[in-house]
N, C-alpha and C positions, 0 to 999 in steps of 0.2 A: 710087170717089171719088179715084182716083189722078190723073185728068186735071186740069190747071189751064189753062183757057183764058185768053186775054189780056183778056177782058171780064168785069168784076165781075158784071154782070147775068146772064151765062151761068153763072158760077160759082154764084151764088145759085139759079138755076133748076135746075141739076144737083143741088144738095144737096136742094132741096125734092122733086124727083122721086125721089131715092134714098129719102127717108123714106116715100114712098107705097108702096114695095115691101118695107118692113121690118116685122117684129114689134116689140113693145115692147122686147124684149131687143136686137134689131138696132138700133133707134133709140138705145138707151142706148150701144151700141158706137160708133155714128156720132158721138154727142155727145162721147164720150171722145176719139175720133180727131180731131175738129174742135178740141177744146181744146188738144191737143198738136201739131197740124199745121194751124194756121189758114191756109187757102188764100188768104184775102183779103190777107194780108201779102205775097204773091208776085205779085199781079196787076200787070201792067205791067213787071215785071222778069224773071220766070221763067214759062215755060210748060212743060206736060208734055202730050204727045200720046200717047194710048193706043190701041193696035191689038190687039184680041183675035184670037188665031190659032186657038184651039180651045176648045170647051166639051164636056166628056164627063161623063155621069152616072157618079158614083163609087159611089153607093148610092141607095136610095130617097129619102134626105133630103139628099144633097149632090152637088156637082158639082166637077170638076177643071177649072180654067181656066188657059190659057196665054196670055200677052200680051207685047207689046213696048212699052216706054216710051221715048219720045224726049224728052230734056230740052233746053230752049233757055234760054239766058241772053242777054237783050237782043237777041232775034231770031236768034241764032246757035246752031246745034246744038252742044251741049256733050258730051252722053253718050247712049248707047243701052244699054238694059238689057233682058234677057229675064227674065220672071217666070213662076212656076207656083204655084198655090195650090189 
């Protein structure tokens, strides 16, 4: 849920899709994240494009994911960040 498209309808669809893939515990974590990082407040001003570069199984129950985030302010690239979790 790191990506923030410029269209509020797409933001909503992405959130609903994310809930389809979570357990009850995961849904609670998404709810907490949404309360503290409301993506709808950024629509039209800020966008974040996410590109996943690798997904590796870390254990039978977890994955290690690497991705790049490109942050845009009013349509202009402002920062690029690399993440791993």
